[in-house]
N, C-alpha and C positions, 0 to 999 in steps of 0.2 A: 447124816441122813442124805441117802444116794438113790436115785430111781432109773434106771434104764429102758427107754424103750425106742428099737428102732437103733439106730446108730448115737439117736442123742441121748441127753441125762438131764435130770433135773438137779440141781446140790445148790447147796449154798452158795450166795457170793461171797469170795473173798479178793484180799487186795490182788492186784494184779489185771483183775476186770475190767478196770474205768477204761483203759484203749477199745475194747471190744462193746464194750457198753454204747460209746459215744457213737462209733462206727456203726451201729445197728440202731440205736435208738434217735438219733440226731435226724429226723426228717419230718418234713412238714407233713405226709400223711399218716404216720406214727402218730404225731400230735393231733392231727383232724380228730382220730376217731379213740380217744384216750382224755379222759377228764384230767387227769394229774401231770401228765407228761408236757413239761416245759419244751418250744423250740427258740432260740437254739436250745440245745440240752451240750452243756458245757464238761470239761472234764472235773471240775470243781463240784459241778452237781453230782457226777459219776463216784468220786471219793467220798463226798457224804451218804450218799445213797449205801455205798460197800457201808461204810462205817455203822450210819444205821442200823444194818441188817446183820454185820457182827456182834452189835451190842443188844441187839434182840435175842440171837440165835443164845447168849447167856442168861437170857432173863427166864424167871421162873414163872411168872404170868405169862403167857404170850396172848395177847387179843389179835395178832397178824403172824403170819408168815409168808416168806418169800425165796423165792428159789430162782436162778439162773436156769435158763435153758441152753443147754451147751453141748455145742458141737467141734468136737476135735479141741477142745480144752477154750474154746472161744466162747463168749457171751453172744447169742443170736438173738436172745427175747429172756424175758421173764413171766412169771406167774406167781401166783399166789393169792392166801386167803387172808381177807380181812373183816374187822366187826365181827371177830371170834367172838360168840356171846352164849355162853350154854351149852345149845343143840344144834345151831347153827353158823353159817358164817357165809361172806360172798367171795365167789372167784373172780378174779382179775387177770387181763394176762397183754401180754404186748409182744411182738416180733417182728425183725428186720423184716425191710419191705423186699430184700431182694430173695427171701426165704419163705413168700406169701403163697398160697396156692398150693404149698406140698403136704400137707395134711399134719403137720407138723403142731400146730397148738391142740387139733383135735386131741393126739396123740398127749399130749401134756396134760391138758382138759381131764381125759379120762383115767389116766394114770395119779394127781393128784385128789381128784374126784374121789377113787378109791381108795387112798390112803385117808383122806378126811371121814369116811365113813368106817374104816376098818382099824386104823390106829386112834383115830382123833375120835371116836365114837360119836361124832357127828350123825343127825339124824336130816338136816337139812342144810342141801350147799346151791347157793343162787347165784344168777349173774345178771348184771343190769349191760343194754347195748344202747349203744345210740341209733335211733330210728333210719340214720342213716347208713349205718354201719351193717348189710345185710349179712357180709362174710361172717364176721362175728356172730349174727343171732347162726347162720349152719354152722358153724362150728359147736356152738352149745347145743344145738338142735344135734348133729352127729355124735354127741358125747350123749345122748339121752335126756337130757334135759328139756322140759317139758315148759311151752308160751303159758304165762299165766295173765299177763295183760302189757296194757302201754300207760307208761307212769307219765302223765301230761307233767309240761316245766319241772320233771323231776331234778334237773341237774343246770348249772349255768354255764356256758364254754362263747367266752370270748366276751361278757357281760350280757349275755343273751340267754332265756330260760330256754332247754331243748329239749325235747321230749325221751323216754328211753322205752324199753322192750324189757321186761322181765320176764328170767324163763329161772327153773329152778329143778331139782332132780334130789328127793327123798329118798330115804331109806328104811 
């Protein structure tokens, strides 16, 4: 499975991706706006992530799908669907800081959402972003997701409850 949009590709994670994952994900700004990405992010963590996704790819029953955002063979970000359950799934993503502001994630979200609706036959894809992450909220809106509301104390970040914003796109 591989999707092209502009000079970028969405593709499965593979062995050899670990150095570029670490280079692009290991930044406090990435960690700040994501729920499950630690800082520092180690090569060992990247190996575990690649291995997890290679096993997931071979699984018959998928509850999640994770893809690399690739530029010239390097992983500059990631995007995925999690909590895949029946007709719906949650979309999540990250991108290396030096690639922010170029519309890359908006393109990736549009591409993966189209796949979710057309191939996976999902009817609802939703995303949650921290209130402070205004850029990520714009990404979802540019991809046609509609704001559904504020989720009070929806997640815990650094031991403190944080509010989220819920966006969804339906088919």
